[in-house]
N, CA, C and O of each residue as an XYZ file, in Angstrom:
840
protein
N     -30.869     45.408      6.483
C     -30.676     46.246      5.302
C     -29.207     46.476      5.036
O     -28.777     46.538      3.885
N     -28.418     46.605      6.126
C     -26.988     46.839      5.966
C     -26.336     45.704      5.205
O     -25.392     45.908      4.441
N     -26.866     44.478      5.430
C     -26.313     43.336      4.728
C     -26.499     43.440      3.231
O     -25.625     43.036      2.465
N     -27.643     43.985      2.802
C     -27.916     44.152      1.384
C     -26.940     45.125      0.740
O     -26.583     44.982     -0.430
N     -26.509     46.123      1.524
C     -25.644     47.172      0.992
C     -24.165     46.879      1.194
O     -23.316     47.725      0.913
N     -23.860     45.694      1.676
C     -22.449     45.321      1.800
C     -21.816     45.262      0.414
O     -22.455     44.822     -0.542
N     -20.545     45.709      0.298
C     -19.906     45.815     -1.026
C     -19.797     44.503     -1.796
O     -19.602     44.529     -3.012
N     -19.916     43.358     -1.128
C     -19.746     42.084     -1.822
C     -21.073     41.421     -2.190
O     -21.079     40.269     -2.626
N     -22.209     42.131     -2.023
C     -23.505     41.540     -2.344
C     -23.909     41.851     -3.784
O     -23.459     42.836     -4.369
N     -24.774     40.988     -4.348
C     -25.277     41.208     -5.704
C     -26.130     42.471     -5.778
O     -26.118     43.179     -6.785
N     -26.874     42.749     -4.698
C     -27.711     43.947     -4.679
C     -26.855     45.200     -4.789
O     -27.161     46.110     -5.558
N     -25.773     45.234     -4.006
C     -24.881     46.405     -4.026
C     -24.227     46.555     -5.394
O     -24.172     47.656     -5.941
N     -23.737     45.457     -5.945
C     -23.089     45.516     -7.256
C     -24.061     45.943     -8.346
O     -23.709     46.693     -9.256
N     -25.300     45.447     -8.234
C     -26.315     45.859     -9.194
C     -26.646     47.332     -9.079
O     -26.846     48.013    -10.084
N     -26.705     47.825     -7.837
C     -26.990     49.241     -7.601
C     -25.876     50.114     -8.176
O     -26.140     51.156     -8.775
N     -24.634     49.681     -7.989
C     -23.496     50.419     -8.550
C     -23.560     50.430    -10.068
O     -23.322     51.462    -10.695
N     -23.882     49.285    -10.661
C     -23.956     49.181    -12.127
C     -25.029     50.114    -12.689
O     -24.802     50.789    -13.693
N     -26.196     50.151    -12.044
C     -27.277     51.028    -12.500
C     -26.878     52.490    -12.347
O     -27.141     53.306    -13.230
N     -26.240     52.820    -11.219
C     -25.799     54.197    -10.988
C     -24.792     54.630    -12.045
O     -24.874     55.743    -12.564
N     -23.837     53.748    -12.367
C     -22.849     54.067    -13.398
C     -23.505     54.221    -14.758
O     -23.120     55.085    -15.545
N     -24.499     53.380    -15.035
C     -25.208     53.487    -16.314
C     -25.946     54.815    -16.426
O     -25.983     55.422    -17.495
N     -26.530     55.261    -15.326
C     -27.218     56.557    -15.317
C     -26.221     57.683    -15.561
O     -26.505     58.609    -16.320
N     -25.050     57.611    -14.920
C     -24.010     58.625    -15.123
C     -23.590     58.664    -16.594
O     -23.492     59.735    -17.192
N     -23.346     57.495    -17.164
C     -22.940     57.412    -18.569
C     -24.043     57.976    -19.459
O     -23.763     58.692    -20.420
N     -25.288     57.657    -19.142
C     -26.412     58.120    -19.956
C     -26.536     59.639    -19.925
O     -26.746     60.272    -20.959
N     -26.406     60.217    -18.738
C     -26.503     61.672    -18.601
C     -25.393     62.355    -19.393
O     -25.638     63.338    -20.093
N     -24.166     61.832    -19.282
C     -23.062     62.388    -20.061
C     -23.326     62.255    -21.552
O     -23.095     63.191    -22.317
N     -23.811     61.089    -21.960
C     -24.111     60.843    -23.369
C     -25.119     61.859    -23.901
O     -24.904     62.456    -24.955
N     -26.210     62.053    -23.178
C     -27.252     62.983    -23.619
C     -26.712     64.406    -23.690
O     -26.949     65.109    -24.672
N     -25.993     64.834    -22.663
C     -25.454     66.196    -22.633
C     -24.486     66.443    -23.782
O     -24.534     67.489    -24.429
N     -23.608     65.474    -24.033
C     -22.594     65.662    -25.064
C     -23.149     65.461    -26.471
O     -22.481     65.787    -27.452
N     -24.369     64.927    -26.577
C     -25.027     64.816    -27.883
C     -25.754     66.109    -28.270
O     -26.078     66.304    -29.442
N     -26.009     66.979    -27.314
C     -26.823     68.165    -27.568
C     -26.290     69.064    -28.682
O     -27.089     69.604    -29.447
N     -24.966     69.247    -28.807
C     -24.496     70.081    -29.929
C     -24.667     69.426    -31.305
O     -24.369     70.053    -32.321
N     -25.133     68.195    -31.353
C     -25.372     67.398    -32.572
C     -24.059     67.009    -33.255
O     -23.847     65.837    -33.564
N     -23.194     67.970    -33.490
C     -21.925     67.674    -34.167
C     -21.068     66.708    -33.355
O     -20.208     66.024    -33.909
N     -21.297     66.650    -32.050
C     -20.485     65.812    -31.161
C     -21.114     64.442    -30.882
O     -20.631     63.703    -30.024
N     -22.180     64.105    -31.598
C     -22.875     62.834    -31.348
C     -21.934     61.644    -31.502
O     -21.938     60.742    -30.664
N     -21.123     61.632    -32.569
C     -20.226     60.500    -32.815
C     -19.258     60.262    -31.673
O     -19.096     59.131    -31.214
N     -18.610     61.334    -31.211
C     -17.657     61.200    -30.109
C     -18.366     60.812    -28.822
O     -17.800     60.097    -27.995
N     -19.600     61.275    -28.643
C     -20.377     60.912    -27.460
C     -20.730     59.432    -27.465
O     -20.661     58.767    -26.432
N     -21.112     58.914    -28.641
C     -21.410     57.487    -28.758
C     -20.164     56.658    -28.453
O     -20.236     55.656    -27.742
N     -19.026     57.081    -28.992
C     -17.771     56.364    -28.730
C     -17.435     56.396    -27.241
O     -17.027     55.383    -26.674
N     -17.605     57.548    -26.612
C     -17.335     57.653    -25.177
C     -18.228     56.764    -24.347
O     -17.776     56.129    -23.394
N     -19.513     56.717    -24.713
C     -20.455     55.859    -23.984
C     -20.098     54.391    -24.161
O     -20.154     53.619    -23.204
N     -19.731     54.002    -25.376
C     -19.340     52.607    -25.606
C     -18.113     52.240    -24.775
O     -18.061     51.158    -24.189
N     -17.139     53.124    -24.721
C     -15.925     52.835    -23.950
C     -16.257     52.613    -22.478
O     -15.763     51.670    -21.859
N     -17.092     53.481    -21.921
C     -17.447     53.364    -20.504
C     -18.292     52.116    -20.244
O     -18.125     51.456    -19.217
N     -19.192     51.793    -21.164
C     -20.055     50.620    -20.976
C     -19.299     49.311    -21.187
O     -19.551     48.329    -20.489
N     -18.377     49.293    -22.142
C     -17.540     48.102    -22.321
C     -16.663     47.872    -21.102
O     -16.430     46.731    -20.702
N     -16.181     48.949    -20.518
C     -15.408     48.853    -19.279
C     -16.271     48.259    -18.168
O     -15.810     47.407    -17.408
N     -17.523     48.707    -18.075
C     -18.443     48.171    -17.075
C     -18.724     46.697    -17.342
O     -18.769     45.891    -16.413
N     -18.912     46.349    -18.607
C     -19.194     44.962    -18.979
C     -18.040     44.041    -18.588
O     -18.259     42.902    -18.176
N     -16.819     44.537    -18.719
C     -15.641     43.751    -18.376
C     -15.295     43.823    -16.891
O     -14.328     43.213    -16.434
N     -16.108     44.586    -16.139
C     -15.936     44.747    -14.694
C     -14.562     45.313    -14.367
O     -13.897     44.879    -13.426
N     -14.154     46.290    -15.166
C     -12.917     47.014    -14.885
C     -13.252     48.211    -14.006
O     -14.360     48.742    -14.079
N     -12.299     48.642    -13.171
C     -12.641     49.530    -12.082
C     -12.528     51.012    -12.296
O     -12.793     51.767    -11.361
N     -12.153     51.478    -13.463
C     -11.953     52.907    -13.654
C     -13.275     53.668    -13.633
O     -14.336     53.089    -13.868
N     -13.204     54.971    -13.351
C     -14.399     55.806    -13.299
C     -15.075     55.879    -14.668
O     -14.402     56.166    -15.658
N     -16.397     55.625    -14.757
C     -17.077     55.709    -16.058
C     -17.041     57.106    -16.646
O     -16.917     57.268    -17.860
N     -17.149     58.123    -15.788
C     -17.107     59.506    -16.276
C     -15.736     59.825    -16.866
O     -15.643     60.468    -17.912
N     -14.683     59.382    -16.205
C     -13.326     59.614    -16.703
C     -13.096     58.878    -18.022
O     -12.520     59.435    -18.956
N     -13.545     57.631    -18.095
C     -13.397     56.857    -19.325
C     -14.166     57.508    -20.463
O     -13.662     57.609    -21.581
N     -15.387     57.951    -20.178
C     -16.193     58.629    -21.193
C     -15.451     59.851    -21.723
O     -15.316     60.018    -22.935
N     -14.978     60.692    -20.834
C     -14.339     61.955    -21.233
C     -13.036     61.705    -21.990
O     -12.775     62.347    -23.008
N     -12.231     60.787    -21.502
C     -10.961     60.490    -22.180
C     -11.203     59.960    -23.597
O     -10.520     60.360    -24.539
N     -12.174     59.064    -23.740
C     -12.481     58.510    -25.064
C     -13.104     59.561    -25.967
O     -12.818     59.609    -27.163
N     -13.950     60.399    -25.397
C     -14.551     61.493    -26.161
C     -13.448     62.352    -26.787
O     -13.516     62.687    -27.970
N     -12.446     62.701    -26.002
C     -11.351     63.529    -26.514
C     -10.496     62.779    -27.528
O     -10.143     63.325    -28.574
N     -10.163     61.526    -27.217
C      -9.261     60.757    -28.070
C      -9.863     60.440    -29.440
O      -9.149     60.377    -30.441
N     -11.170     60.244    -29.472
C     -11.819     59.849    -30.728
C     -12.499     61.015    -31.435
O     -13.139     60.819    -32.468
N     -12.372     62.213    -30.900
C     -13.215     63.320    -31.360
C     -13.185     63.513    -32.875
O     -14.237     63.546    -33.513
N     -11.992     63.641    -33.455
C     -11.934     63.937    -34.890
C     -12.366     62.750    -35.737
O     -13.102     62.918    -36.709
N     -11.917     61.552    -35.377
C     -12.333     60.365    -36.132
C     -13.848     60.181    -36.049
O     -14.514     59.931    -37.053
N     -14.371     60.308    -34.844
C     -15.802     60.098    -34.630
C     -16.630     61.197    -35.281
O     -17.681     60.919    -35.859
N     -16.173     62.438    -35.194
C     -16.946     63.566    -35.712
C     -17.010     63.555    -37.236
O     -18.078     63.743    -37.820
N     -15.866     63.336    -37.875
C     -15.854     63.281    -39.343
C     -16.770     62.165    -39.836
O     -17.570     62.363    -40.750
N     -16.645     60.996    -39.224
C     -17.467     59.850    -39.635
C     -18.941     60.108    -39.361
O     -19.793     59.800    -40.194
N     -19.245     60.671    -38.198
C     -20.631     60.948    -37.834
C     -21.270     61.936    -38.814
O     -22.413     61.741    -39.226
N     -20.550     62.985    -39.188
C     -21.108     63.977    -40.105
C     -21.377     63.368    -41.483
O     -22.383     63.682    -42.120
N     -20.472     62.495    -41.938
C     -20.702     61.816    -43.217
C     -21.930     60.903    -43.138
O     -22.743     60.856    -44.061
N     -22.050     60.177    -42.019
C     -23.219     59.308    -41.824
C     -24.497     60.138    -41.768
O     -25.513     59.770    -42.358
N     -24.440     61.264    -41.052
C     -25.621     62.122    -40.914
C     -26.066     62.672    -42.269
O     -27.258     62.686    -42.577
N     -25.103     63.123    -43.077
C     -25.436     63.634    -44.409
C     -26.109     62.545    -45.243
O     -27.115     62.794    -45.907
N     -25.553     61.351    -45.204
C     -26.143     60.244    -45.965
C     -27.559     59.952    -45.484
O     -28.463     59.776    -46.301
N     -27.763     59.898    -44.174
C     -29.085     59.583    -43.638
C     -30.098     60.666    -43.997
O     -31.248     60.362    -44.313
N     -29.673     61.928    -43.948
C     -30.576     63.023    -44.301
C     -30.942     62.974    -45.789
O     -32.094     63.199    -46.162
N     -29.950     62.679    -46.630
C     -30.221     62.563    -48.062
C     -31.175     61.402    -48.348
O     -32.088     61.525    -49.164
N     -30.953     60.273    -47.668
C     -31.822     59.117    -47.854
C     -33.246     59.435    -47.402
O     -34.210     59.072    -48.076
N     -33.375     60.115    -46.258
C     -34.704     60.477    -45.755
C     -35.402     61.440    -46.714
O     -36.596     61.310    -46.983
N     -34.636     62.411    -47.225
C     -35.219     63.357    -48.175
C     -35.657     62.650    -49.452
O     -36.722     62.947    -49.995
N     -34.839     61.714    -49.933
C     -35.170     60.981    -51.148
C     -36.443     60.161    -50.964
O     -37.312     60.150    -51.836
N     -36.549     59.475    -49.826
C     -37.752     58.677    -49.560
C     -38.981     59.584    -49.479
O     -40.046     59.248    -49.997
N     -38.820     60.738    -48.823
C     -39.944     61.694    -48.715
C     -40.340     62.227    -50.085
O     -41.524     62.303    -50.413
N     -39.333     62.599    -50.886
C     -39.607     63.163    -52.206
C     -40.264     62.138    -53.119
O     -41.199     62.465    -53.850
N     -39.781     60.900    -53.083
C     -40.366     59.842    -53.908
C     -41.818     59.588    -53.504
O     -42.677     59.338    -54.349
N     -42.072     59.657    -52.202
C     -43.433     59.432    -51.723
C     -44.424     60.469    -52.207
O     -45.625     60.200    -52.258
N     -43.940     61.658    -52.565
C     -44.808     62.734    -53.033
C     -45.031     62.692    -54.553
O     -45.838     63.444    -55.100
N     -44.298     61.799    -55.213
C     -44.425     61.696    -56.667
C     -44.976     60.319    -57.048
O     -44.743     59.326    -56.359
N     -45.686     60.290    -58.122
C     -46.250     59.037    -58.614
C     -45.291     58.452    -59.657
O     -45.427     58.697    -60.856
N     -44.310     57.666    -59.165
C     -43.287     57.128    -60.057
C     -43.487     55.644    -60.347
O     -42.718     55.049    -61.103
N     -44.496     55.057    -59.761
C     -44.783     53.658    -60.035
C     -43.670     52.735    -59.584
O     -43.133     52.882    -58.486
N     -43.326     51.780    -60.440
C     -42.302     50.781    -60.114
C     -40.943     51.418    -59.884
O     -40.203     50.994    -58.996
N     -40.608     52.424    -60.669
C     -39.314     53.102    -60.506
C     -39.211     53.733    -59.116
O     -38.159     53.684    -58.478
N     -40.307     54.320    -58.660
C     -40.317     54.919    -57.326
C     -40.157     53.876    -56.239
O     -39.452     54.100    -55.256
N     -40.812     52.734    -56.413
C     -40.688     51.643    -55.444
C     -39.253     51.143    -55.366
O     -38.721     50.928    -54.277
N     -38.626     50.957    -56.530
C     -37.241     50.486    -56.562
C     -36.316     51.492    -55.896
O     -35.437     51.116    -55.120
N     -36.514     52.783    -56.201
C     -35.675     53.825    -55.603
C     -35.841     53.872    -54.089
O     -34.874     54.072    -53.354
N     -37.077     53.685    -53.633
C     -37.331     53.687    -52.185
C     -36.653     52.503    -51.510
O     -36.036     52.647    -50.455
N     -36.773     51.337    -52.127
C     -36.130     50.137    -51.582
C     -34.621     50.316    -51.512
O     -33.995     49.934    -50.523
N     -34.031     50.894    -52.557
C     -32.585     51.135    -52.569
C     -32.176     52.115    -51.469
O     -31.146     51.928    -50.822
N     -32.975     53.150    -51.258
C     -32.677     54.125    -50.204
C     -32.756     53.493    -48.822
O     -31.906     53.736    -47.965
N     -33.788     52.675    -48.615
C     -33.939     52.006    -47.320
C     -32.803     51.009    -47.103
O     -32.272     50.897    -45.998
N     -32.432     50.286    -48.162
C     -31.328     49.324    -48.064
C     -30.027     50.040    -47.722
O     -29.268     49.580    -46.870
N     -29.769     51.165    -48.386
C     -28.568     51.941    -48.090
C     -28.559     52.436    -46.659
O     -27.517     52.445    -46.005
N     -29.729     52.852    -46.169
C     -29.824     53.320    -44.782
C     -29.508     52.199    -43.805
O     -28.793     52.411    -42.825
N     -30.035     51.010    -44.064
C     -29.766     49.861    -43.203
C     -28.277     49.523    -43.205
O     -27.703     49.223    -42.158
N     -27.657     49.573    -44.378
C     -26.227     49.259    -44.482
C     -25.385     50.261    -43.707
O     -24.458     49.872    -42.996
N     -25.694     51.541    -43.833
C     -24.884     52.556    -43.149
C     -25.087     52.478    -41.640
O     -24.145     52.691    -40.877
N     -26.309     52.175    -41.206
C     -26.554     52.030    -39.772
C     -25.888     50.767    -39.225
O     -25.372     50.762    -38.108
N     -25.906     49.695    -40.028
C     -25.215     48.473    -39.617
C     -23.728     48.707    -39.454
O     -23.113     48.192    -38.521
N     -23.146     49.485    -40.357
C     -21.735     49.857    -40.234
C     -21.501     50.687    -38.975
O     -20.554     50.437    -38.230
N     -22.367     51.680    -38.739
C     -22.195     52.579    -37.593
C     -22.282     51.840    -36.266
O     -21.597     52.190    -35.306
N     -23.137     50.808    -36.218
C     -23.284     50.007    -34.998
C     -21.932     49.451    -34.546
O     -21.677     49.336    -33.347
N     -21.073     49.108    -35.498
C     -19.752     48.559    -35.178
C     -18.672     49.637    -35.106
O     -17.736     49.520    -34.316
N     -18.793     50.675    -35.914
C     -17.712     51.643    -36.053
C     -17.394     52.373    -34.753
O     -16.231     52.464    -34.361
N     -18.415     52.893    -34.087
C     -18.165     53.711    -32.895
C     -17.629     52.901    -31.710
O     -16.719     53.375    -31.029
N     -18.151     51.705    -31.434
C     -17.495     50.907    -30.397
C     -16.081     50.489    -30.790
O     -15.210     50.358    -29.931
N     -15.850     50.277    -32.101
C     -14.510     49.885    -32.548
C     -13.502     50.993    -32.267
O     -12.443     50.734    -31.694
N     -13.818     52.232    -32.666
C     -12.847     53.311    -32.439
C     -12.741     53.678    -30.961
O     -11.775     54.316    -30.543
N     -13.742     53.270    -30.167
C     -13.642     53.528    -28.728
C     -12.592     52.637    -28.073
O     -12.116     52.929    -26.976
N     -12.232     51.541    -28.756
C     -11.296     50.579    -28.193
C      -9.927     50.610    -28.868
O      -8.925     50.270    -28.239
N      -9.869     51.010    -30.139
C      -8.633     50.914    -30.902
C      -8.331     52.220    -31.625
O      -9.234     52.878    -32.142
N      -7.064     52.586    -31.655
C      -6.648     53.859    -32.240
C      -6.318     53.726    -33.725
O      -5.311     54.251    -34.199
N      -7.170     53.025    -34.439
C      -6.972     52.853    -35.876
C      -7.395     54.125    -36.602
O      -8.336     54.790    -36.168
N      -6.719     54.481    -37.700
C      -7.162     55.621    -38.513
C      -8.526     55.352    -39.117
O      -9.004     54.218    -39.120
N      -9.151     56.406    -39.631
C     -10.523     56.290    -40.134
C     -10.644     55.207    -41.199
O     -11.583     54.411    -41.169
N      -9.697     55.171    -42.145
C      -9.780     54.195    -43.224
C      -9.755     52.769    -42.726
O     -10.577     51.947    -43.131
N      -8.812     52.474    -41.847
C      -8.691     51.130    -41.305
C      -9.896     50.773    -40.448
O     -10.415     49.660    -40.535
N     -10.341     51.714    -39.619
C     -11.507     51.458    -38.757
C     -12.767     51.244    -39.587
O     -13.609     50.417    -39.239
N     -12.895     51.986    -40.680
C     -14.047     51.833    -41.567
C     -14.055     50.443    -42.189
O     -15.089     49.775    -42.219
N     -12.905     50.011    -42.682
C     -12.810     48.690    -43.302
C     -13.118     47.595    -42.299
O     -13.877     46.672    -42.596
N     -12.539     47.691    -41.122
C     -12.767     46.668    -40.098
C     -14.237     46.623    -39.675
O     -14.811     45.546    -39.511
N     -14.833     47.792    -39.502
C     -16.219     47.854    -39.057
C     -17.164     47.269    -40.098
O     -18.113     46.564    -39.759
N     -16.900     47.567    -41.369
C     -17.726     47.004    -42.441
C     -17.593     45.483    -42.486
O     -18.587     44.777    -42.658
N     -16.377     44.981    -42.332
C     -16.167     43.534    -42.320
C     -16.882     42.881    -41.142
O     -17.496     41.824    -41.288
N     -16.800     43.514    -39.984
C     -17.481     42.988    -38.806
C     -18.993     42.964    -39.013
O     -19.661     41.997    -38.646
N     -19.526     44.028    -39.601
C     -20.974     44.117    -39.817
C     -21.469     42.976    -40.690
O     -22.547     42.436    -40.442
N     -20.691     42.593    -41.723
C     -21.120     41.510    -42.612
C     -20.774     40.134    -42.050
O     -21.549     39.187    -42.185
N     -19.620     40.033    -41.428
C     -19.217     38.731    -40.895
C     -20.137     38.287    -39.767
O     -20.454     37.104    -39.644
N     -20.561     39.232    -38.950
C     -21.454     38.919    -37.834
C     -22.831     39.528    -38.110
O     -23.377     40.257    -37.282
N     -23.379     39.222    -39.277
C     -24.638     39.823    -39.727
C     -25.793     39.609    -38.750
O     -26.534     40.559    -38.498
N     -25.990     38.404    -38.180
C     -27.095     38.254    -37.218
C     -26.975     39.212    -36.028
O     -27.980     39.758    -35.573
N     -25.757     39.420    -35.524
C     -25.559     40.362    -34.412
C     -25.847     41.788    -34.867
O     -26.430     42.582    -34.128
N     -25.433     42.104    -36.088
C     -25.688     43.432    -36.635
C     -27.186     43.694    -36.736
O     -27.666     44.756    -36.339
N     -27.914     42.730    -37.263
C     -29.361     42.883    -37.433
C     -30.071     42.976    -36.081
O     -31.030     43.732    -35.928
N     -29.598     42.208    -35.109
C     -30.200     42.270    -33.777
C     -29.938     43.630    -33.135
O     -30.820     44.195    -32.488
N     -28.720     44.157    -33.315
C     -28.398     45.482    -32.785
C     -29.285     46.550    -33.434
O     -29.754     47.464    -32.757
N     -29.511     46.433    -34.738
C     -30.391     47.376    -35.425
C     -31.831     47.235    -34.926
O     -32.544     48.228    -34.782
N     -32.249     46.006    -34.667
C     -33.612     45.775    -34.157
C     -33.809     46.468    -32.813
O     -34.886     46.994    -32.532
N     -32.773     46.467    -31.989
C     -32.866     47.139    -30.690
C     -33.091     48.639    -30.853
O     -33.760     49.269    -30.033
N     -32.525     49.206    -31.921
C     -32.712     50.635    -32.176
C     -34.144     50.958    -32.602
O     -34.589     52.101    -32.490
N     -34.858     49.948    -33.088
C     -36.217     50.168    -33.575
C     -37.275     50.015    -32.489
O     -38.450     50.295    -32.724
N     -36.866     49.570    -31.300
C     -37.849     49.325    -30.236
C     -38.598     50.600    -29.867
O     -39.827     50.606    -29.791
N     -37.851     51.681    -29.639
C     -38.503     52.936    -29.242
C     -39.442     53.477    -30.315
O     -40.591     53.792    -30.004
N     -38.992     53.600    -31.586
C     -39.928     54.070    -32.613
C     -41.173     53.194    -32.729
O     -42.275     53.696    -32.951
N     -40.990     51.878    -32.578
C     -42.137     50.969    -32.672
C     -43.122     51.213    -31.524
O     -44.333     51.272    -31.738
N     -42.593     51.353    -30.311
C     -43.455     51.621    -29.158
C     -44.207     52.930    -29.352
O     -45.406     53.010    -29.085
N     -43.499     53.953    -29.816
C     -44.112     55.269    -30.008
C     -45.163     55.239    -31.120
O     -46.185     55.922    -31.044
N     -44.896     54.440    -32.148
C     -45.847     54.344    -33.265
C     -47.162     53.715    -32.805
O     -48.237     54.189    -33.173
N     -47.083     52.662    -32.012
C     -48.286     51.954    -31.587
C     -48.947     52.596    -30.360
O     -50.122     52.361    -30.082
N     -48.165     53.417    -29.626
C     -48.729     54.058    -28.438
C     -48.139     55.468    -28.276
O     -47.246     55.665    -27.451
N     -48.621     56.446    -29.048
C     -48.073     57.809    -28.987
C     -48.194     58.456    -27.607
O     -47.424     59.358    -27.278
N     -49.149     58.003    -26.804
C     -49.361     58.603    -25.483
C     -48.187     58.367    -24.533
O     -48.094     59.003    -23.483
N     -47.293     57.450    -24.906
C     -46.190     57.107    -24.017
C     -44.966     58.007    -24.248
O     -43.903     57.774    -23.672
N     -45.122     59.028    -25.085
C     -43.996     59.903    -25.439
C     -43.305     60.484    -24.207
O     -42.076     60.477    -24.126
N     -44.081     60.985    -23.252
C     -43.496     61.587    -22.060
C     -42.653     60.603    -21.265
O     -41.581     60.950    -20.770
N     -43.140     59.377    -21.146
C     -42.397     58.332    -20.435
C     -41.088     58.025    -21.149
O     -40.047     57.853    -20.514
N     -41.151     57.957    -22.482
C     -39.942     57.664    -23.258
C     -38.923     58.787    -23.147
O     -37.724     58.526    -23.053
N     -39.375     60.014    -23.155
C     -38.458     61.157    -23.001
C     -37.742     61.068    -21.664
O     -36.523     61.232    -21.599
N     -38.491     60.810    -20.594
C     -37.879     60.681    -19.266
C     -36.895     59.521    -19.225
O     -35.793     59.652    -18.693
N     -37.301     58.372    -19.795
C     -36.427     57.197    -19.802
C     -35.153     57.456    -20.588
O     -34.084     56.973    -20.214
N     -35.254     58.218    -21.678
C     -34.066     58.545    -22.460
C     -33.131     59.473    -21.704
O     -31.911     59.336    -21.794
N     -33.681     60.396    -20.977
C     -32.849     61.301    -20.190
C     -32.161     60.569    -19.045
O     -31.066     60.946    -18.626
N     -32.813     59.511    -18.538
C     -32.297     58.812    -17.366
C     -31.349     57.664    -17.713
O     -30.218     57.635    -17.229
N     -31.805     56.701    -18.559
C     -30.987     55.494    -18.708
C     -31.161     54.737    -20.035
O     -30.307     53.918    -20.374
N     -32.221     54.980    -20.784
C     -32.549     54.108    -21.914
C     -31.460     54.024    -22.992
O     -31.130     52.916    -23.414
N     -30.883     55.148    -23.461
C     -29.812     55.022    -24.463
C     -28.627     54.191    -23.972
O     -28.079     53.383    -24.722
N     -28.232     54.390    -22.715
C     -27.125     53.603    -22.160
C     -27.487     52.125    -22.100
O     -26.637     51.267    -22.338
N     -28.757     51.821    -21.778
C     -29.190     50.417    -21.718
C     -29.116     49.775    -23.096
O     -28.679     48.631    -23.223
N     -29.542     50.503    -24.138
C     -29.491     49.955    -25.497
C     -28.045     49.767    -25.946
O     -27.704     48.738    -26.528
N     -27.197     50.755    -25.677
C     -25.788     50.636    -26.055
C     -25.104     49.507    -25.279
O     -24.205     48.845    -25.797
N     -25.534     49.296    -24.045
C     -24.971     48.198    -23.252
C     -25.336     46.852    -23.880
O     -24.502     45.949    -23.948
N     -26.576     46.722    -24.337
C     -26.986     45.496    -25.032
C     -26.190     45.323    -26.322
O     -25.810     44.206    -26.676
N     -25.940     46.424    -27.022
C     -25.072     46.367    -28.202
C     -23.697     45.825    -27.830
O     -23.144     44.971    -28.524
N     -23.161     46.327    -26.741
C     -21.811     45.915    -26.337
C     -21.760     44.444    -25.948
O     -20.755     43.773    -26.186
N     -22.824     43.944    -25.359
C     -22.889     42.505    -25.060
C     -22.791     41.702    -26.359
O     -22.107     40.681    -26.423
N     -23.488     42.182    -27.393
C     -23.473     41.501    -28.683
C     -22.126     41.608    -29.390
O     -21.689     40.666    -30.052
N     -21.466     42.765    -29.249
C     -20.305     43.072    -30.086
C     -18.963     42.866    -29.399
O     -17.935     42.829    -30.074
N     -18.943     42.731    -28.079
C     -17.687     42.738    -27.326
C     -16.711     41.654    -27.785
O     -15.538     41.937    -28.027
N     -17.190     40.420    -27.905
C     -16.292     39.315    -28.271
C     -15.695     39.494    -29.673
O     -14.479     39.367    -29.821
N     -16.497     39.784    -30.709
C     -15.901     40.022    -32.031
C     -14.946     41.213    -32.051
O     -13.912     41.168    -32.717
N     -15.284     42.269    -31.330
C     -14.395     43.427    -31.281
C     -13.052     43.071    -30.684
O     -12.006     43.497    -31.173
N     -13.090     42.292    -29.630
C     -11.833     41.889    -28.983
C     -11.033     40.969    -29.903
O      -9.810     41.086    -29.979
N     -11.702     40.063    -30.597
C     -11.022     39.143    -31.502
C     -10.344     39.882    -32.645
O      -9.199     39.590    -32.991
N     -11.057     40.840    -33.230
C     -10.489     41.605    -34.334
C      -9.396     42.548    -33.840
O      -8.402     42.782    -34.526
N      -9.599     43.085    -32.638
C      -8.593     44.000    -32.099
C      -7.273     43.342    -31.833
O      -6.238     44.009    -31.814
N      -7.286     42.046    -31.627
C      -6.027     41.328    -31.352
C      -5.098     41.335    -32.560
O      -3.915     41.015    -32.439
N      -5.643     41.708    -33.752
C      -4.830     41.753    -34.965
C      -4.282     43.155    -35.232
O      -3.539     43.365    -36.190
N      -4.658     44.122    -34.371
C      -4.170     45.489    -34.566
C      -2.660     45.560    -34.344
O      -2.068     46.632    -34.464
């Protein structure tokens, strides 16, 4: 057994990676609780997970906290604007569903859903981008939007990963308790890590022009 736990074994490295992911996930969940801090928490988690992906040795908790502080205002302002848009879109879809508007209602619903997809596609790139580069909001917004369209298949795949949990819950509501536990333990960090695998190379390429 001691051989398995030797620092140079794959088992040991995997155990360390999972432990770090759990630490990042717990920090992410805790720092998301005030809601207003969700954006900075996402940026902090991306910074720590990208560091893990690159096999850099700094503490994930320290990286999370430093990035949380450094990106707080950029991330918070952007997150609140995104949240307002998403809430308005959700309200519009709900309101349209309660009215018999025929074709006009269908078109309005499609436009709302399309806008929601676009803003989420942008957000998928924005928070990891500001976690790596100290660009002002305007520049980071432009770069993130360009990345979302230039690498559209990656953007769509990242969005698809976000839909896994709602889809599972829709088809099997009894699994809610398991999903809650998984989210508290590691699931958000695992999804963000998959995002970072998809986005790391383009982010680094674009960052070289900063």
